[in-house]
C-alpha positions as CSV (number, residue, x, y, z in Angstrom):
1,X,25.9,-52.4,-247.8
2,X,23.3,-50.8,-249.9
3,X,23.2,-47.0,-250.0
4,X,19.7,-45.5,-249.7
5,X,19.7,-42.3,-251.7
6,X,16.3,-41.2,-250.5
7,X,17.3,-41.4,-246.9
8,X,20.4,-39.3,-247.4
9,X,18.5,-36.5,-249.2
10,X,15.5,-36.3,-246.9
11,X,17.0,-37.2,-243.5
12,X,20.7,-36.5,-243.2
13,X,22.5,-39.0,-241.0
14,X,25.5,-37.6,-239.3
15,X,28.4,-40.0,-239.3
16,X,31.6,-39.2,-237.4
17,X,34.4,-40.9,-239.2
18,X,37.8,-41.8,-237.8
19,X,39.3,-39.3,-240.2
20,X,37.1,-36.5,-238.9
21,X,37.9,-37.4,-235.3
22,X,41.6,-37.3,-236.0
23,X,41.3,-34.0,-237.7
24,X,39.3,-32.6,-234.7
25,X,41.8,-33.9,-232.2
26,X,44.7,-32.3,-234.2
27,X,43.0,-29.0,-234.5
28,X,42.4,-29.1,-230.7
29,X,46.0,-30.1,-230.1
30,X,47.4,-27.1,-232.1
31,X,44.9,-24.7,-230.6
32,X,46.0,-25.6,-227.1
33,X,49.8,-25.4,-227.4
34,X,49.8,-22.1,-225.4
35,X,52.8,-20.7,-227.2
36,X,54.7,-24.0,-227.2
37,X,56.4,-25.0,-230.4
38,X,55.0,-28.2,-231.9
39,X,57.7,-30.9,-232.3
40,X,57.6,-34.5,-233.6
41,X,53.8,-34.2,-234.2
42,X,53.8,-37.1,-236.7
43,X,55.6,-39.6,-234.3
44,X,53.5,-38.3,-231.3
45,X,50.2,-39.0,-233.0
46,X,51.3,-42.4,-234.5
47,X,52.4,-43.5,-231.0
48,X,49.1,-42.4,-229.5
49,X,47.1,-44.4,-232.1
50,X,49.5,-47.4,-232.5
51,X,49.5,-48.6,-228.9
52,X,45.7,-49.1,-228.6
53,X,45.5,-50.7,-232.1
54,X,48.1,-53.2,-231.0
55,X,46.5,-53.9,-227.7
56,X,43.1,-54.5,-229.2
57,X,44.3,-56.7,-232.0
58,X,46.4,-58.7,-229.5
59,X,43.3,-59.1,-227.3
60,X,41.0,-60.3,-230.0
61,X,43.6,-62.8,-231.2
62,X,44.3,-64.1,-227.7
63,X,47.9,-62.9,-228.0
64,X,48.5,-65.0,-231.1
65,X,51.3,-62.9,-232.7
66,X,51.1,-64.6,-236.1
67,X,47.3,-64.0,-236.4
68,X,47.7,-60.4,-235.1
69,X,50.5,-59.7,-237.6
70,X,48.3,-61.1,-240.4
71,X,45.3,-58.9,-239.3
72,X,47.5,-55.8,-239.1
73,X,49.2,-56.5,-242.4
74,X,52.7,-56.4,-240.9
75,X,55.4,-59.1,-240.4
76,X,55.5,-61.0,-237.1
77,X,59.0,-59.5,-236.5
78,X,57.7,-56.0,-237.0
79,X,54.8,-56.8,-234.6
80,X,57.3,-58.1,-232.0
81,X,59.3,-54.9,-232.3
82,X,56.2,-52.7,-231.8
83,X,55.0,-54.8,-228.9
84,X,58.4,-54.4,-227.2
85,X,58.3,-50.6,-227.8
86,X,55.1,-50.4,-225.8
87,X,56.2,-53.0,-223.2
88,X,53.5,-55.4,-224.4
89,X,55.7,-58.5,-224.6
């Protein structure tokens, strides 16, 4: 994809990246704890993101676990473990 320098200097295009979205959600999460102590934040956010990633990849591969594992960059055994975790098997 070619980058058009003129367009970015004269007409800024706002792009919301996944990284920015995650940062905004985390800021919102911490701002709304209402005095509650945050715990297991890392695992909480990974679980929230991991399940839809798995669901979508399984859907686009027609539930082909070998193909899904290849796309995700994980072993088929790891994929099966994760699918079981989310009751997707």
